N, C-alpha and C positions, 0 to 999 in steps of 0.2 A: 607515542609514537607513531600512532595513527596520524595525530596533529602533525606531526611533521614533516610525514610521509605527504599529506595533503598540502603543503606547502610549497613542497618540493615541485609538486605536480601543475602546481597553479596557472603558472602560465605559458606551460607548453600546453595544454592540454586545450587551452582557449585557441591557441590556433589552429591546434587539429582536427577542433569541432567545426570550426567558422570553415575551414576548408572543405568537411566531405558534409557538409549542409547538403543534400542529398539525393542519394540515388533513389527517389521517389519513384521511380516505374510508375504503375498504373495512373496516379494522380499527377503526373508533370515528368509531359514527353517532350519537354521544350528543351533546346541547345542550348546550353550554360557555358560560355566562355572560362568560369570563374572554378568551375567544378573539375575536382580531381577523380577525374577518368579510371584511375590503376591506382587507387592507394593501400599502399603495403599493409600486412594484417596488424602490426602492432596501432597503428593509427586509427583503425578499423575497431579493435580495440578500445582505445582512446573515448574514443568518440560514442560507441555503444552502452559503454558501462556508464559514462558520464551521462548520458542520455538516458537511461532505464533508472537512476536516481531523479533526473528531474521529471518523468513523466511520471514516476511514482507519487510526487509531489503533487504535480496537473491532475491526476483522476481525486486523491486524497482530498484536494481541493476543492471538488465537487461532492463529493459522500460523505464529508463531514459535515456537510449538513442537513443530508439525508439521517445519518445516525444522531442529531444535533450533538455534534461540538462545539459547532457553528454555528452561530447565527447573524441573521442578516438585522443591523441598526435601524434599516427602513422600516414600514409597515408592509406586508403581500410581498418581501422579497421571495423573487421566481424561485431560485433554489429552495429555501426552506419550505416556500410552501405545493410543491409537487406542482408545479406546472410545466408545461411543455417548454424547455429552452435547449438554444442551438451550443454545442460542444463542439463545433466544425475544429476549434485548435488545437482541441484535446484529441481527437481522433487524426488529424493530419501529425499530429506529435506521433502519435502512437505508431501510424502505418511509416513515417517518416525512418523510426529509428527503426522498424521491422526492416524496412529495407534495406539497411544498413547491416543488419543483423543477417539478411540472405547473405546480402555481399560477402561481409566476411566467413560466413559457412561455406559455401562455395570455392574462394579462393583458398578454404582451408583445407580441403579435400582436395582442389587441385595438387594441391603442396603436402599433402600428409603431414598436415600439421593438425594431428588429435586433440592435443590440447583446445587449440583454438577451434574447430568444430565442436568439442563439449559444449566448452562456454556459450558458443553461439546458441546449441539448441537450448539451452539453459534460461539466456535470455530469452529467446526464442519464447518461452514457453510459459515465461511471465507478463511479456507482453499480450498473448494472446489469450491469457486470465484475464487480464485486465479486460480489455474487448470484448470477451468473450460473457465478461458478470456484469459488463454495462448494460447491452444492446444484443445478446443473446446471437441468433444468425449473423456473419461477417464475413467480408471476404477472405479466404487463404490460399487455397487450393491452386486458385487463379490470380490471384493478387502480384505476386512478383515475380513469373517468369517472361513478360514482355510480349504476352501472346495477345490483350486484348485489354483495352481502355476503361471496358465494362465489364468487370469479374463476377460472377455468381456469388450468392452469399451462401456460405457453408453453412449446413445444418446445426445449429446449436451445440448438441449431445455430442456430435462427431466433432468438434472444436475441443472440446473438453477432452474426447478420446486422445486426441492428435497431439494434445497439452503433456496429457500423461505419457505419451509414447515420447515425446519431446524430451524430456527429464529424464526418461528411462535410456533413451539413446545419448542423453550429454551424459550421464555417468558412467554408461559403459565405454564412452571418447575418450574419459578426463582416466579412466582407469587402466588404458592401454598403455604398454610401455612403450619408450621409443619416437616419442612426436617427433618429427621431421624438423618443428622449429616451435623453442618454450615459450609459456607465457613469456613478456617480458615484465617487470613489478613496474613499473615507473609509466607502465602503458594500461595497466588495471588499476584503475578507480574505486573498483567496489573491495577486491583479496589481495590484491598486491600482487599480483600474480601466482598467488599461492594454490595448488590445484587441488589439495588435500581440503582448504575452506572450501571451492569452487563445489569439490563434490559430494559435500556437508550441506549446501548451499541447496544442490539438485536434490536432495532427500530430504529438506525443510521444506521445501516448495512443493515436492509428494504430497506427504505428510499434509500438507495443506490443502494440497487438491483434493485428496482421498477423505480428507473431513468433511469436507463439503457436502460429502454425497449421505449426510447423517439423517436425512428425511426422506431417503430413499431404499427399493431395494436389495439394490445394487452395495450399500455401504459395508464395508469389510473392517472391523476395531480394528482387529488385527493387523492385517496388512500396516493400517493408519502406524499400528507400535514400533513395526516393524522398520519402515523408512525412520519413524525416530530415533528409533537406535541406532541408525545411519549419520543421523544430522549434529547438531550444535550439542557441546559439552560445558559452554558458560560464553557469558556475553562477547568475550573474544571473537567468538566467532564468527559474529552479526553481518549480516549481508547492509552493507551502509556506506553511500556515495558523499561525501565529503568534500568536494571541489570545486570553489563558488568563484565566478567574476568579480565579486562584491562580496556577498554572504546571502547564506541560505534562505531560500525563496519566504520560507513561512516568517525569519525574522523580517525581510525585505516588508512585509505586508505590516509587520506589528511596526516599523521603523514611518512607514509612508501614512497607516493609523496615526501615532502621534503629531503627525502634518493634518490633520484633518480629511487626508484619503480615506475614509475610512473602509474598513476591514479587518478578520481576524479576532472580532465578538467572539467571547464564549458564549456557550448556549446555559439556560438556565438548568437545561439536567443534567450536562457534564457537573457542572458546580454542587449541583443537589446529590450528585451522586457522588462525589468527594464530599461533601462538607459536612456530614453528615444527618443531612433532613431526610436522603431515602434509605440509608441501610443504620443510623443510630449513633455510626464512629465517624471521627473527624480521618479523614486518610489525606497522611501527614504529604503524599505526593501532591496533592493540590501546590503546595507550597513552590516546587521545583515547574509545574505547569502554567502559574498564573502569578500576577503579583494584585495585590490587594487592591483596592478601591481607596480614593482619599481618605473615609473613613476609617479604614484599617480593617474594611471588610471581602468578602467574596461573594459579587453578585453578576447572574449571568443575565442574559438577554433573552425572553424566552421567544421559540420560534415562532415567527408568522408577526409577530406583535412590532416587533422592531424595540427600538429605545425604550427606556421605561425611564428613562432620568429627566432632570430637569429640562433639557435640549437636547439636541439630535448632534450632538457634537461629544466629543472627548476630553470629558471635567473627570474622568476618571471617578464617574459614581458607577461602573460597570468594570466587566473585569474581561480582558483581552490577552493572546498569544502574546507571552512573556520573550523578552526578548533577553529573559536572565535564567530562561529553561535550558535544561545539556541539551534537550531536544529540537527547542525552536531558536537557541541564540546565533549570532554572526557567522561563530564557526561549527554549529552545529552539523554534524551526517545527518543524511534523509536516511529512513531505517526505511530498508526493503521487505526484509524478513528479520525478527530478533530469536534470542533465548528462551525470554519469558514467555513468547507467544509460543513456539514450539512445544515448551514446556507446560503450557494450560491447554494446547489440544492433545498431548498425550493424558492429560487429565481426564479430557472428556471422552478422550478415545477409552483408555481403560476404567473410566465410570460405564461406560456404555457396555464394555463387555464381560462388565460384573468383576472385574479386578482393582476391588475399592480398596485395598492396601497402596497399589500402585498410583490410583488415581488421589490420592490423599497425599501421599512424597509429595506427585509432582504439581499437583496445585500448592502445595507450601513453598517449593523450590521455585515456582515460576512468578508467586507472589515476593517473594524474598530477590531473586534477581531481576525484577522492574524497580525494587526499591534500589540496586545499587545501581543500574542503568540511570535512575535519575538523583544518583549520590543524595538520596536520604539519608540521614543521620541514620545509624546503627541502631542509637537507642529508640529512638522513633519507628523505626522500621519491627522492630522487639516488640514495643508495646502497641502496634498496629494488629502485629501476628498473634498477638493474647489477645485481641478483643472478640468481642460480640458477634465483628462484623466477618470475622473467616472462621471458618469448620475448626474445632480445634480434636477432631478425633473424624478417622474413615465414616463412623456410623452419623456425622453430620452431615456431611458433604454431598450436597444437591447440584444437577445441570445448574440452575439458576445461580447459585455459587461462583460458580466456573465462569460461567459469561458475565456474569458483575465484573468479576476480574479480570476478564480479558479486553470487555468494552474499555478501561483502565492502560492494559498494556499496548493495545491496538491505537490509541491515541495519532489523531491525522493519519492513519494507515487507509490505503482502500479496504483491505481486507476487514474491515469494521463492519462495513454496509453487507459482506456476505455470512457475517455472523449473526446481527441483527434480523436478516431476513431469517436465516437459518431458526435463531429463536424466535421468531415472529414479534420482535420490538417487545420480549416481555421481561424489560428491565423496569427498576423499582420506579413508577410513578412516571412512566413515559407514556406521553401522551399524543396526539395529533397535533399538529400546528394550528396557531389557531388560521381560520380563513385556507384551510388544504382545499386545494383543487376538485383532490379524488376522495372519496369516504375511507379510504382505508391507506396504511400505511406505505409507500410511495417501494416498486417493487423492480424497475426498468426504468431506464430513459429511452428518449425517442431517439430517431436516428438524426445524423446533422443536417444539416440542410447544403452545407457544403459539399456530400457525399450525395446525398437525392438529385443536388440537380446535375451533376454529369452521369449518374448510372443508375439508370433506369429499373437495374435489380434491383435498389434498397426498398426493401420492404416500408409500408408505411403505418407506424405502430404510433399511436396517438393515446391508447389505455396504455397510461403508467405505472396501475394495478394489476397486469397479466403477469403472472409472476415466470420466471425462468424456468428452465425442465426441471433442476434439480431444488428449486424452491416449492415444491407442491405441496 
């Protein structure tokens, strides 16, 4: 049903997004005769939900090198080796989307459209969390008011609080009866206009946010579990966006790679995490994420080393992002937050709360749901669940086992970097990339030159080993 819905939306959405490129506020004040100055709520809903999926991909395409899902085919690649890298394009894309979300929220408030206000708050919270988790301090309170071209940077901890407040307010708005304007299914490319699913996503993102505090004195595992209880109950609830002008952008990388526009090479760490090298058991999800090499094996590229085959080209002597995967095929949706992730959030929070039976049950269900989402054959999924790689009782369960599985569940998702930092990168055989520019694993990124060049309030951050406030 979701695939049919995506086909119905594809053509109408592209026109809406093109017409709504930007209510860019402080970073682009010039008059634009092609700009829609008074877009209706359904058009704003189309563009903001679409941009949310794309921005999840843009951030994931950065962070996937940090957590060693991906590796550069060239020796000493900047993202591989933690060099200061300019991510102006991603920063701008996030703020363009946030400006559109802000405008949708303001218009919805004026029209008494509480359903749209609720969705806007949840989308704003998600985008703000992406910015906050990459850079820390960031413009928000002064960014969208048209009062200044050089907004101040809000403190990173206060932005976390704003994010959780936005989620709470978004859920409350969605729960109000009699919205003056209802969500339109054909304008909502994430949940098809389902208020119920938006509420679940609000709670899923809240559980994710609250769980991020696991290393702080503010961590409250019971609050995490309460959010989980109100969120997803199956993969049908997943927040995903699958409307593209041509194809899924991960698939586009894979297609370009086959034409020697190199990208999408899978890291040796990911391959060894799944092929039995690191954990002693072959994980059948590997077959659903990567294609075999010309010799019928799975071979990853070491981060920082570059291509280890006979030549720096794609002769299939290593593994790449697969166009045959349910996650990265031409028509595969981009996953923003999923049921398997929520179950492993539950497993971790319950474990930390000492509720071992609940933790064990959620852990096993997270693995099962991940296998289902990746279309693994039931027999193969059952064999893996019965293997030594998986805890067979509550007494065998550890945080390491939970993070081991969550690493697979969040493949290519920006949330994986938050988990890696919270877990201090303690995955089996996880090592610094060759030629790393800093002596420890990366903890943050430097502010983009595009922002620094026009906003003197931009912090000067060059130490990428400096942790964010929650990563202490």
